[in-house]
KEVONU-196093 format. One line per 10 residues: number of its first residue (from 0); their letters; for each residue x, y, z of C-alpha. Coordinates in nm, 2 decimals. Layout:
<rs>
NUM> a> X:Y:Z | ...
</rs>
This chain:
<rs>
0> mnkflivitl> 3.53:-1.35:4.32 | 3.30:-1.57:4.52 | 2.97:-1.38:4.44 | 3.06:-1.38:4.09 | 3.08:-1.76:4.10 | 2.74:-1.76:4.25 | 2.57:-1.56:3.98 | 2.74:-1.80:3.68 | 2.63:-2.09:3.93 | 2.23:-1.97:3.96
10> ivtliscggs> 2.22:-1.86:3.56 | 2.36:-2.15:3.43 | 2.12:-2.36:3.64 | 1.81:-2.17:3.54 | 1.89:-2.23:3.17 | 1.93:-2.58:3.22 | 1.55:-2.58:3.30 | 1.51:-2.52:2.95 | 1.28:-2.82:2.76 | 1.04:-2.99:2.80
20> dngdkavglk> 1.14:-3.27:3.12 | 1.06:-3.08:3.45 | 0.95:-3.36:3.65 | 0.68:-3.29:3.89 | 0.77:-2.94:3.82 | 0.46:-2.67:3.75 | 0.52:-2.52:3.40 | 0.37:-2.19:3.32 | 0.48:-2.14:3.00 | 0.57:-2.41:2.71
30> gvahanyvkn> 0.55:-2.43:2.32 | 0.76:-2.47:2.00 | 1.01:-2.25:1.81 | 0.97:-2.31:1.46 | 1.14:-2.15:1.17 | 1.14:-2.56:1.09 | 1.25:-2.69:1.43 | 1.50:-2.45:1.64 | 1.72:-2.70:1.84 | 1.98:-2.61:2.12
40> gviklygvkd> 1.84:-2.26:2.11 | 1.79:-2.00:2.39 | 1.47:-1.79:2.43 | 1.43:-1.52:2.64 | 1.14:-1.41:2.87 | 1.03:-1.04:2.88 | 0.75:-0.87:3.06 | 0.63:-0.55:2.87 | 0.58:-0.28:3.11 | 0.32:0.03:3.08
50> dnskqyiasv> 0.56:0.19:2.91 | 0.58:-0.05:2.68 | 0.96:-0.08:2.74 | 1.06:-0.45:2.80 | 1.21:-0.61:3.12 | 1.41:-0.93:3.15 | 1.28:-1.19:3.32 | 1.41:-1.55:3.21 | 1.60:-1.77:2.98 | 1.58:-2.13:2.85
60> vtndtghysf> 1.69:-2.39:2.61 | 1.50:-2.56:2.29 | 1.53:-2.94:2.31 | 1.60:-3.18:1.96 | 1.24:-3.05:1.87 | 1.22:-2.70:1.94 | 1.00:-2.76:2.26 | 1.07:-2.51:2.52 | 0.93:-2.48:2.84 | 0.91:-2.21:3.14
70> leshitygyk> 0.86:-2.29:3.51 | 0.62:-2.10:3.71 | 0.87:-2.02:3.95 | 1.09:-1.84:3.69 | 0.82:-1.66:3.58 | 0.74:-1.30:3.72 | 0.37:-1.24:3.69 | 0.17:-0.91:3.69 | 0.29:-0.76:3.34 | 0.05:-0.64:3.09
80> ayiieavsgt> 0.21:-0.89:2.81 | 0.47:-1.09:2.76 | 0.74:-1.09:2.48 | 0.90:-1.50:2.44 | 1.19:-1.45:2.21 | 1.45:-1.71:2.01 | 1.77:-1.53:2.00 | 2.00:-1.83:1.93 | 1.95:-2.18:1.82 | 1.98:-2.42:1.49
90> yideakiraa> 1.73:-2.52:1.21 | 1.66:-2.77:0.88 | 1.59:-2.48:0.60 | 1.29:-2.56:0.43 | 1.36:-2.44:0.07 | 1.74:-2.45:0.14 | 1.70:-2.88:0.18 | 1.41:-2.86:-0.09 | 1.68:-2.73:-0.33 | 1.99:-2.92:-0.24
100> kangktdaea> 1.76:-3.24:-0.29 | 1.69:-3.13:-0.60 | 2.01:-3.06:-0.68 | 2.11:-3.45:-0.65 | 2.22:-3.42:-0.30 | 2.17:-3.67:-0.01 | 1.93:-3.62:0.26 | 2.27:-3.59:0.48 | 2.41:-3.36:0.24 | 2.12:-3.15:0.18
110> eieatmvlns> 2.04:-3.14:0.58 | 2.44:-2.99:0.62 | 2.37:-2.75:0.35 | 2.00:-2.61:0.50 | 2.11:-2.58:0.86 | 2.09:-2.20:0.96 | 2.20:-2.04:1.30 | 1.97:-1.78:1.42 | 2.11:-1.42:1.47 | 2.09:-1.31:1.76
120> qepiqsityl> 2.07:-0.94:1.66 | 1.77:-1.06:1.48 | 1.55:-1.22:1.72 | 1.24:-1.45:1.63 | 0.94:-1.25:1.91 | 0.64:-1.40:2.02 | 0.37:-1.30:2.31 | 0.13:-1.35:2.53 | -0.07:-1.26:2.83 | -0.01:-1.48:3.16
130> keggieevai> -0.15:-1.58:3.51 | -0.04:-1.71:3.78 | -0.16:-2.07:3.82 | -0.24:-2.10:3.43 | -0.02:-2.28:3.14 | 0.01:-2.08:2.78 | 0.15:-2.31:2.52 | 0.25:-2.05:2.28 | 0.39:-2.07:1.92 | 0.75:-1.85:1.79
140> tpatdivvki> 0.77:-1.82:1.45 | 0.86:-1.57:1.18 | 0.45:-1.53:1.16 | 0.41:-1.44:1.50 | 0.69:-1.24:1.49 | 0.52:-1.02:1.18 | 0.19:-0.97:1.46 | 0.48:-0.83:1.77 | 0.60:-0.61:1.48 | 0.26:-0.47:1.39
150> leregnfsea> 0.20:-0.41:1.78 | 0.52:-0.26:1.83 | 0.45:0.02:1.57 | 0.11:0.07:1.67 | 0.24:0.14:2.04 | -0.04:-0.17:2.17 | 0.04:-0.49:2.29 | -0.30:-0.51:2.41 | -0.47:-0.91:2.38 | -0.72:-0.77:2.16
160> trgvaaqntv> -0.48:-0.55:1.95 | -0.31:-0.86:1.88 | -0.61:-1.13:1.80 | -0.68:-0.85:1.50 | -0.33:-0.81:1.39 | -0.30:-1.20:1.35 | -0.61:-1.26:1.20 | -0.52:-1.03:0.98 | -0.21:-1.15:0.91 | -0.30:-1.47:0.84
170> rgllgavapd> -0.55:-1.33:0.63 | -0.33:-1.10:0.41 | -0.07:-1.40:0.37 | -0.24:-1.67:0.32 | -0.61:-1.54:0.13 | -0.90:-1.76:-0.01 | -0.67:-2.10:0.12 | -0.63:-1.91:0.51 | -0.87:-2.16:0.76 | -1.14:-1.95:0.99
180> dlnlfttqpv> -0.97:-2.10:1.33 | -0.60:-2.04:1.26 | -0.43:-1.91:1.57 | -0.09:-1.84:1.51 | 0.01:-1.82:1.87 | -0.22:-2.15:2.08 | -0.12:-2.35:1.70 | 0.20:-2.54:1.72 | 0.35:-2.55:1.36 | 0.57:-2.94:1.30
190> dlneslqven> 0.80:-3.05:1.08 | 0.65:-3.14:0.77 | 0.93:-3.41:0.69 | 0.85:-3.59:0.94 | 0.56:-3.85:0.85 | 0.50:-3.95:1.18 | 0.44:-3.61:1.35 | 0.24:-3.46:1.06 | -0.02:-3.80:1.08 | -0.06:-3.70:1.40
200> sqsnqkvyss> -0.11:-3.32:1.39 | -0.44:-3.12:1.32 | -0.52:-2.92:0.96 | -0.43:-2.62:1.07 | -0.08:-2.71:1.20 | -0.03:-2.85:0.89 | -0.14:-2.51:0.72 | 0.07:-2.33:0.98 | 0.36:-2.54:0.84 | 0.30:-2.47:0.50
210> lmsglsqlqq> 0.27:-2.10:0.56 | 0.64:-2.15:0.75 | 0.73:-2.35:0.47 | 0.62:-2.06:0.22 | 0.84:-1.77:0.44 | 1.11:-1.98:0.39 | 1.06:-1.98:-0.02 | 1.04:-1.63:-0.01 | 1.35:-1.55:0.17 | 1.52:-1.77:-0.06
220> dtkksiaeis> 1.36:-1.64:-0.32 | 1.48:-1.27:-0.24 | 1.77:-1.32:-0.01 | 1.63:-1.17:0.28 | 1.64:-1.25:0.65 | 1.33:-1.34:0.87 | 1.41:-1.00:1.00 | 1.39:-0.79:0.72 | 1.07:-1.00:0.57 | 0.87:-1.00:0.89
230> telsqninvq> 0.94:-0.60:0.91 | 0.84:-0.50:0.56 | 0.51:-0.76:0.58 | 0.44:-0.64:0.92 | 0.43:-0.27:0.75 | 0.06:-0.39:0.50 | -0.09:-0.54:0.78 | -0.35:-0.27:0.90 | -0.50:-0.31:1.25 | -0.76:-0.02:1.28
240> nqgeavqdsa> -0.98:-0.06:0.91 | -1.12:-0.42:0.92 | -1.27:-0.30:0.57 | -0.92:-0.32:0.42 | -0.76:-0.58:0.66 | -0.41:-0.57:0.42 | -0.25:-0.35:0.21 | -0.09:-0.50:-0.14 | 0.26:-0.49:-0.19 | 0.61:-0.65:-0.36
250> llsqfresfe> 0.68:-0.84:-0.07 | 0.38:-0.95:0.02 | 0.27:-1.04:-0.39 | 0.60:-1.25:-0.43 | 0.55:-1.44:-0.09 | 0.19:-1.51:-0.28 | 0.43:-1.65:-0.56 | 0.68:-1.86:-0.33 | 0.42:-1.98:-0.11 | 0.23:-2.12:-0.42
260> mstkqdnqag> 0.56:-2.29:-0.50 | 0.65:-2.45:-0.21 | 0.35:-2.61:-0.19 | 0.29:-2.71:-0.50 | 0.67:-2.89:-0.44 | 0.57:-3.02:-0.09 | 0.26:-3.16:-0.24 | 0.44:-3.32:-0.51 | 0.68:-3.48:-0.22 | 0.39:-3.64:-0.10
270> kdtgiemfad> 0.38:-3.45:0.22 | 0.07:-3.34:0.35 | 0.09:-2.96:0.32 | -0.27:-2.90:0.46 | -0.33:-2.74:0.14 | -0.52:-2.87:-0.21 | -0.66:-2.60:-0.40 | -0.33:-2.55:-0.63 | -0.37:-2.66:-0.94 | -0.14:-2.57:-1.24
280> gatnvvttna> -0.24:-2.26:-1.44 | -0.56:-2.22:-1.20 | -0.55:-1.93:-0.97 | -0.44:-1.59:-1.16 | -0.57:-1.67:-1.53 | -0.61:-1.32:-1.64 | -0.90:-1.26:-1.94 | -0.77:-0.92:-2.07 | -0.49:-0.73:-2.12 | -0.63:-0.43:-1.91
290> ylanvaykpn> -0.47:-0.32:-1.59 | -0.68:-0.48:-1.30 | -0.62:-0.40:-0.96 | -0.49:-0.68:-0.74 | -0.35:-0.93:-0.97 | -0.03:-1.06:-0.89 | 0.14:-0.94:-1.22 | 0.47:-1.08:-1.31 | 0.83:-0.93:-1.48 | 0.74:-0.93:-1.83
300> dkvvkdgvey> 0.37:-0.88:-1.80 | 0.23:-0.65:-2.07 | -0.07:-0.45:-1.96 | -0.27:-0.14:-2.13 | -0.42:0.16:-1.94 | -0.51:0.54:-2.04 | -0.46:0.36:-2.36 | -0.07:0.32:-2.28 | 0.10:-0.02:-2.32 | 0.33:-0.09:-2.00
310> tckawpdgaw> 0.61:-0.35:-1.95 | 0.65:-0.47:-1.56 | 1.06:-0.46:-1.45 | 1.29:-0.77:-1.41 | 1.30:-0.88:-1.08 | 1.35:-0.74:-0.81 | 1.14:-0.41:-0.91 | 0.88:-0.60:-1.12 | 0.73:-0.72:-0.79 | 0.62:-0.39:-0.74
320> caspvyqpgs> 0.39:-0.51:-1.04 | 0.14:-0.68:-0.84 | 0.09:-0.38:-0.56 | -0.20:-0.16:-0.66 | 0.01:0.12:-0.49 | 0.28:0.12:-0.79 | 0.01:0.15:-1.07 | 0.08:0.21:-1.41 | 0.05:0.62:-1.44 | 0.07:0.64:-1.01
330> alssrawntd> 0.31:0.83:-0.88 | 0.55:0.53:-0.80 | 0.49:0.38:-1.16 | 0.84:0.41:-1.29 | 0.97:0.19:-1.03 | 0.78:-0.13:-1.12 | 0.66:-0.05:-1.51 | 0.85:0.07:-1.85 | 0.70:0.23:-2.08 | 0.79:0.35:-2.42
340> ggtanivesd> 0.47:0.58:-2.49 | 0.26:0.54:-2.79 | -0.11:0.42:-2.77 | -0.25:0.07:-2.72 | -0.61:-0.10:-2.70 | -0.74:-0.34:-2.44 | -0.83:-0.70:-2.58 | -1.07:-0.87:-2.35 | -1.12:-1.21:-2.43 | -1.37:-1.57:-2.30
350> tdinninyws> -1.58:-1.24:-2.15 | -1.87:-1.10:-2.35 | -1.85:-0.78:-2.15 | -2.21:-0.71:-2.26 | -2.34:-0.94:-2.11 | -2.23:-1.04:-1.77 | -2.39:-1.31:-1.58 | -2.53:-1.27:-1.19 | -2.26:-1.48:-1.00 | -2.35:-1.85:-0.95
360> nqayvagnki> -2.18:-2.07:-0.74 | -1.93:-2.12:-0.99 | -1.54:-2.15:-1.05 | -1.41:-1.77:-1.13 | -1.08:-1.66:-1.22 | -0.91:-1.34:-1.21 | -1.08:-1.06:-1.46 | -1.39:-1.24:-1.48 | -1.75:-1.02:-1.46 | -2.09:-1.05:-1.31
370> yykgdayeck> -2.39:-0.82:-1.25 | -2.48:-0.69:-0.88 | -2.79:-0.41:-0.83 | -2.71:-0.32:-1.20 | -2.29:-0.23:-1.13 | -2.01:-0.49:-1.28 | -1.78:-0.65:-1.13 | -1.45:-0.81:-1.15 | -1.28:-1.14:-0.99 | -0.99:-1.00:-0.78
380> gwpytgwcql> -0.64:-1.18:-0.81 | -0.48:-1.45:-0.62 | -0.48:-1.49:-0.33 | -0.84:-1.34:-0.34 | -0.99:-1.52:-0.67 | -1.10:-1.85:-0.46 | -1.34:-1.65:-0.24 | -1.49:-1.50:-0.58 | -1.65:-1.86:-0.60 | -1.75:-1.87:-0.18
390> repgtngwqd> -1.83:-1.55:-0.16 | -2.19:-1.43:-0.37 | -2.20:-1.05:-0.33 | -2.35:-0.86:-0.03 | -2.28:-1.15:0.15 | -2.02:-1.15:0.46 | -1.70:-1.04:0.27 | -1.74:-1.06:-0.02 | -1.55:-0.74:-0.14 | -1.24:-0.93:-0.04
400> awreytghyd> -1.34:-1.11:-0.37 | -1.52:-0.84:-0.61 | -1.36:-0.51:-0.70 | -1.63:-0.28:-0.90 | -1.54:-0.30:-1.31 | -1.47:0.06:-1.41 | -1.50:-0.06:-1.79 | -1.70:-0.08:-2.15 | -2.04:-0.16:-2.03 | -2.43:-0.07:-1.99
410> vadnvkqdnd> -2.61:-0.06:-1.69 | -3.02:-0.16:-1.73 | -3.30:0.07:-1.55 | -3.07:0.40:-1.51 | -3.27:0.65:-1.34 | -3.25:1.02:-1.39 | -3.21:1.20:-1.02 | -3.41:1.58:-1.02 | -3.21:1.86:-1.06 | -3.43:2.14:-0.84
420> kknsdddavq> -3.19:2.21:-0.65 | -2.86:2.32:-0.86 | -2.86:2.69:-0.78 | -2.86:2.62:-0.39 | -2.57:2.73:-0.17 | -2.25:2.54:-0.23 | -2.20:2.46:0.11 | -2.58:2.30:0.16 | -2.49:2.10:-0.14 | -2.13:1.99:-0.01
430> eeqenqaela> -2.32:1.85:0.32 | -2.57:1.70:0.11 | -2.35:1.50:-0.09 | -2.12:1.43:0.21 | -2.37:1.29:0.41 | -2.49:1.04:0.13 | -2.07:0.90:0.20 | -1.93:0.87:0.56 | -1.60:0.70:0.44 | -1.29:0.60:0.65
440> lerpllqldq> -0.95:0.80:0.62 | -0.71:0.59:0.32 | -0.37:0.49:0.38 | -0.13:0.77:0.31 | 0.13:0.73:0.04 | 0.50:0.81:0.13 | 0.81:0.81:-0.12 | 1.20:0.83:0.00 | 1.42:1.01:-0.23 | 1.79:1.02:-0.11
450> sdgqytlliy> 2.16:1.12:-0.18 | 2.44:1.11:0.00 | 2.35:1.36:0.27 | 2.04:1.47:0.21 | 1.63:1.30:0.18 | 1.31:1.41:0.12 | 0.98:1.25:0.20 | 0.67:1.30:-0.04 | 0.35:1.25:0.13 | 0.05:1.21:-0.03
460> atytnnsnrp> -0.26:1.15:0.10 | -0.58:1.02:-0.14 | -0.93:1.05:-0.03 | -1.26:0.99:-0.23 | -1.49:1.35:-0.08 | -1.48:1.53:0.24 | -1.61:1.32:0.45 | -1.27:1.10:0.43 | -1.06:1.45:0.33 | -0.73:1.41:0.59
470> dgyilykdgq> -0.73:1.76:0.84 | -0.34:1.66:0.85 | -0.09:1.44:0.92 | 0.13:1.35:1.19 | 0.53:1.26:1.10 | 0.72:0.95:1.31 | 1.08:0.94:1.30 | 1.21:0.56:1.48 | 0.86:0.51:1.63 | 0.79:0.91:1.80
480> qvkevawsnt> 0.61:1.19:1.69 | 0.80:1.44:1.55 | 0.58:1.65:1.36 | 0.21:1.77:1.32 | 0.11:2.00:1.01 | -0.25:2.03:0.97 | -0.39:2.09:0.59 | -0.63:2.40:0.53 | -0.93:2.36:0.38 | -0.79:2.51:0.03
490> qdtianehgl> -0.45:2.29:0.04 | -0.39:2.00:-0.15 | -0.34:1.67:0.08 | 0.07:1.65:-0.05 | 0.39:1.75:0.13 | 0.75:1.72:0.14 | 0.98:1.65:0.43 | 1.34:1.77:0.35 | 1.66:1.73:0.58 | 2.02:1.66:0.62
500> kdddvhryfv> 2.10:1.32:0.71 | 2.30:1.26:1.04 | 2.54:0.95:1.15 | 2.22:0.72:1.24 | 1.96:0.53:1.03 | 1.65:0.63:1.11 | 1.27:0.52:1.02 | 1.01:0.76:0.90 | 0.64:0.71:0.84 | 0.35:0.93:0.87
510> ktyrilarsa> -0.05:0.92:0.95 | -0.30:1.14:0.89 | -0.61:1.24:1.11 | -0.94:1.40:1.09 | -1.07:1.59:1.33 | -1.41:1.47:1.47 | -1.53:1.76:1.74 | -1.31:2.03:1.76 | -1.44:2.17:2.08 | -1.28:1.87:2.24
520> nerdysnasi> -1.02:1.79:1.96 | -1.18:1.42:1.88 | -0.95:1.25:1.59 | -0.97:0.95:1.33 | -0.64:0.84:1.26 | -0.59:0.64:0.94 | -0.35:0.33:0.93 | 0.03:0.43:0.92 | 0.21:0.45:0.60 | 0.49:0.16:0.47
530> iqiikakkvt> 0.81:0.23:0.67 | 1.08:0.41:0.45 | 1.45:0.36:0.57 | 1.64:0.68:0.57 | 2.00:0.58:0.49 | 2.28:0.69:0.75 | 2.51:1.01:0.55 | 2.80:0.95:0.29 | 3.11:1.17:0.38 | 3.25:1.28:0.03
540> gtalnqpqsl> 3.57:1.41:-0.05 | 3.49:1.75:-0.20 | 3.24:1.97:-0.18 | 3.25:2.08:-0.51 | 2.97:1.90:-0.84 | 2.81:1.69:-0.59 | 2.49:1.45:-0.77 | 2.19:1.62:-0.67 | 1.90:1.41:-0.47 | 1.69:1.20:-0.72
550> lttstlsfag> 1.46:1.43:-0.89 | 1.09:1.27:-0.91 | 0.73:1.38:-0.95 | 0.38:1.33:-0.88 | 0.29:1.21:-1.20 | 0.47:0.95:-1.43 | 0.25:0.94:-1.72 | -0.01:1.13:-1.86 | -0.31:1.04:-2.10 | -0.63:1.25:-2.17
560> avgqnsgkiy> -0.82:1.38:-2.45 | -0.82:1.69:-2.58 | -0.91:2.00:-2.39 | -0.84:1.79:-2.05 | -0.54:1.88:-1.79 | -0.34:1.68:-1.54 | -0.45:1.84:-1.26 | -0.12:1.95:-0.99 | 0.19:1.76:-1.11 | 0.43:1.85:-0.83
570> inggdgdgnl> 0.87:1.83:-0.84 | 1.04:1.67:-0.55 | 1.39:1.62:-0.48 | 1.69:1.84:-0.62 | 1.99:2.04:-0.47 | 2.06:2.37:-0.45 | 1.94:2.69:-0.62 | 1.93:2.57:-1.00 | 1.63:2.72:-1.17 | 1.35:2.36:-1.25
580> ivsstntsia> 1.32:2.37:-1.63 | 1.00:2.21:-1.74 | 0.96:2.17:-2.13 | 0.68:1.98:-2.36 | 0.87:1.80:-2.69 | 0.56:1.93:-2.88 | 0.37:2.25:-2.74 | 0.13:2.22:-3.00 | -0.01:1.92:-2.84 | 0.05:1.96:-2.47
590> ritaipnyan> 0.16:2.28:-2.32 | 0.30:2.34:-1.96 | 0.11:2.58:-1.76 | 0.28:2.72:-1.44 | 0.17:2.75:-1.09 | 0.21:3.06:-0.99 | 0.45:3.15:-0.67 | 0.52:2.76:-0.68 | 0.84:2.70:-0.87 | 0.75:2.31:-0.80
600> qfiieaiavg> 0.46:2.26:-0.95 | 0.29:2.29:-1.29 | -0.02:2.15:-1.50 | -0.03:1.96:-1.90 | -0.28:2.09:-2.08 | -0.41:1.88:-2.33 | -0.39:2.09:-2.65 | -0.44:1.83:-2.99 | -0.41:1.47:-3.04 | -0.09:1.26:-3.07
610> ntsiaiqkaa> 0.20:1.15:-2.83 | 0.44:1.39:-2.70 | 0.67:1.39:-2.37 | 0.74:1.67:-2.06 | 1.11:1.66:-2.00 | 1.20:1.79:-1.64 | 1.51:1.89:-1.46 | 1.67:2.12:-1.19 | 2.00:2.28:-1.34 | 2.34:2.31:-1.13
620> ssdhafvasn> 2.35:2.53:-0.83 | 2.53:2.89:-0.92 | 2.83:2.84:-0.63 | 2.88:2.47:-0.83 | 2.78:2.25:-0.54 | 2.53:2.08:-0.71 | 2.56:1.91:-1.09 | 2.24:1.96:-1.32 | 2.01:1.67:-1.18 | 1.87:1.35:-1.34
630> vinipvvikd> 1.60:1.43:-1.61 | 1.25:1.30:-1.61 | 1.04:1.24:-1.93 | 0.68:1.24:-1.86 | 0.48:1.03:-2.20 | 0.18:1.20:-2.33 | -0.08:1.06:-2.48 | -0.37:1.27:-2.61 | -0.71:1.14:-2.74 | -0.98:1.29:-2.94
640> ttpvvtsdkt> -1.28:1.45:-2.75 | -1.54:1.18:-2.83 | -1.63:1.04:-2.48 | -1.55:0.65:-2.45 | -1.86:0.54:-2.19 | -2.18:0.69:-2.17 | -2.45:0.74:-1.93 | -2.77:0.91:-1.89 | -2.80:0.99:-1.53 | -2.81:1.37:-1.41
650> pgkpiiawla> -2.48:1.44:-1.22 | -2.40:1.55:-0.92 | -2.40:1.93:-0.87 | -1.97:1.99:-0.90 | -1.88:2.32:-0.64 | -1.56:2.57:-0.75 | -1.28:2.54:-0.49 | -1.17:2.83:-0.33 | -1.02:3.14:-0.52 | -0.88:3.42:-0.46
660> asvvygdfgl> -1.06:3.74:-0.51 | -0.81:3.91:-0.78 | -0.55:3.70:-0.95 | -0.20:3.82:-1.10 | -0.10:3.84:-1.46 | 0.02:3.52:-1.56 | -0.15:3.16:-1.56 | -0.46:3.04:-1.33 | -0.58:2.75:-1.22 | -0.89:2.63:-1.11
670> kwnmwwgdra> -1.02:2.30:-0.89 | -1.39:2.13:-0.87 | -1.54:1.86:-0.69 | -1.82:1.69:-0.70 | -1.83:1.53:-0.30 | -2.08:1.28:-0.43 | -2.35:1.14:-0.63 | -2.35:1.02:-1.00 | -2.05:1.08:-1.24 | -2.03:1.27:-1.50
680> ttaklyvddv> -1.84:1.18:-1.85 | -1.72:1.50:-1.94 | -1.63:1.87:-1.74 | -1.66:2.18:-1.96 | -1.56:2.52:-1.81 | -1.75:2.80:-1.87 | -1.57:3.19:-1.87 | -1.86:3.43:-1.91 | -2.08:3.21:-2.01 | -1.87:3.06:-2.30
690> vvatailddf> -1.73:2.69:-2.33 | -1.39:2.77:-2.36 | -1.24:2.44:-2.20 | -1.42:2.05:-2.25 | -1.22:1.74:-2.07 | -1.31:1.41:-2.09 | -1.33:1.24:-1.72 | -1.16:0.91:-1.72 | -1.28:0.82:-1.34 | -1.61:0.79:-1.49
700> saskgaqrgg> -1.82:0.52:-1.34 | -2.18:0.38:-1.34 | -2.20:0.36:-0.96 | -2.23:0.64:-0.76 | -1.90:0.80:-0.61 | -1.70:1.14:-0.55 | -1.52:1.38:-0.90 | -1.29:1.63:-0.91 | -1.07:1.83:-1.17 | -0.94:2.15:-1.25
710> fgyanavtad> -0.87:2.38:-1.53 | -0.57:2.59:-1.62 | -0.66:2.93:-1.79 | -0.40:3.23:-1.90 | -0.45:3.59:-1.74 | -0.37:3.76:-2.07 | -0.58:4.11:-1.98 | -0.47:4.43:-2.08 | -0.69:4.59:-1.82 | -0.78:4.50:-1.54
720> tdhifkvalc> -1.13:4.25:-1.61 | -1.36:4.09:-1.44 | -1.43:3.69:-1.51 | -1.73:3.47:-1.44 | -1.62:3.11:-1.39 | -1.86:2.77:-1.37 | -1.82:2.45:-1.49 | -2.06:2.20:-1.59 | -2.05:1.84:-1.54 | -2.23:1.65:-1.83
730> nhdictvsne> -2.35:1.31:-1.99 | -2.41:1.41:-2.33 | -2.67:1.69:-2.28 | -2.77:1.61:-1.96 | -2.60:1.90:-1.72 | -2.53:1.99:-1.40 | -2.40:2.33:-1.34 | -2.20:2.49:-1.03 | -2.25:2.82:-0.86 | -2.05:3.12:-1.02
740> ktvtflaqns> -1.76:3.26:-0.91 | -1.62:3.57:-0.97 | -1.26:3.70:-1.01 | -1.05:4.01:-1.09 | -0.81:3.92:-1.39 | -0.52:4.22:-1.29 | -0.35:4.34:-1.54 | 0.04:4.33:-1.62 | 0.21:4.56:-1.37 | -0.13:4.65:-1.20
750> t> -0.12:4.77:-0.81
</rs>
């Protein structure tokens, strides 16, 4: 009993040493816990071990202004890093007190209504690096919590990685208003409502405090907790690819709206936010209804892409419209955008596409266009718009502000290239093209569909050419690697992971890898995908007539020209042994080509001008365990074969992907790649020196790059026959032809 009392006495004594009044005792660590100020809250200190696990060290309590301090005598030194957690306490929520006052509450009433209590199960974290004899001053805020979650995701708690993660977090959240020297850890935010504190603070402290106010407003707008927001936002911050510090997302887009609103309201209330660039209506003006990546589209916005008009869905789904990952026509488009199909025209205003000026130090708005080295570029949307005036193309960081414009425009001084090597070996051509562009691995996409008892993860790794084509992917479950899959050179970089749920919630993400030196197994890795959360299984009352897991496709719409095809479309999800039923509502406009031996893959072929749709459903299972799945309708718009863009450049040489020496009776698919070079407006398929199909290439750009595509062809021979295939890439009558491939078509029932 006496030992128990002694332990309690020691703990109470240690906690009572918190706050800032420590007399002459040496302080080793101090700072402020701020979500606004966290008052009378417990702050815990942990050491990070070599295996990244945490060791509890000590606890203190904050004072009425959120300040805390740990004495040197209470710190165990020698750990590679130290995690600081605010696990309890109260604070005045900025967004709630603004809303309360706007609704007529008195200051006292508003403060009571806006007082929040920290959840001990969702602490706010920070990280530092302590050395005996030194004093560190470290803030604990929702922003530092984002950084810690990034480091946890990467499994790397080094000071250098913290610096990159923190810098990219500031850049990703604040965009053009981000101070270059704002340090999320050493800068101590203040209470913007306390005029004396603000008056005595530095500019970065005010901006940091405005950032906290914006995150508070984001909580109010999304009804999410601090932990939920920091977890989601941390998934959008890269630490490995400095050329792409942030991946856009619905929540990040919503934060920009929340931050702009909170800053405007604070400025109007006479608070010194340290930010003065938000003039009404000046940050996200778009001069075209053509879809632009990186514009913060809002619910009910209308855009045109590939001749189809799309409408941004209502909140919360409409928040995804700001993310290029969910752009109209993409695999994830239907989560953000609605469309009734039909054709629509692009309308430009306030911009003469044929008279684009060179960059000058003037105010730009999203969608404005300039010339740089013979190509057109458009100003990105908020939060990058402010950089367009400050960052001339070619200077440091200019690509954060400008992106290549691929619409209609004329590029002067086109240069024709020598085409003498058109008959050279495919491997040599590919190597030569790849040497022109060594590109970094792109962040993979990870999509989740789940039912009560099962889940399907769709993994899709995009790439530009073979220099950044991944060799495989690694699947992580709850932070641990559980599977590694290698892709062969002939496989599409897309995969499914399907499984049964258990009683626990699990978090999955993927990374792709590229082998640099096979003898030493040296690798390069992509940034991690977003994290998908698989919920625990639900127990149902009967084993019969259960709903299938959600059926999805890798493409949600198709717009093309006569003779063009969609490339492979993948069907994912569903349960049971029922057949997949894929049909065109008008086969005279578009027809379906099945992929032999792959029931979940097909190609849409454009036959004639018009509109139709493709219907997809998985039938009920034969054992009656599952009813029929949901029905997917893919809108299809087919235009004429007239190219909408022109070029007189000689295209790079196409290379036909690997083909089997013989193919069985039925549908046949051919894929081609042009790894790097001048791009083409059309592709033609020759069979035995006769053009049998022409495709309009909608990824044409006047700048150099990579292109790829494919053609469907039916094997309907009555006797075994050899066919010679080749592909031509053309700009009008300037064409570059691939090497020939010979394939034996086997007749039906042939052995």
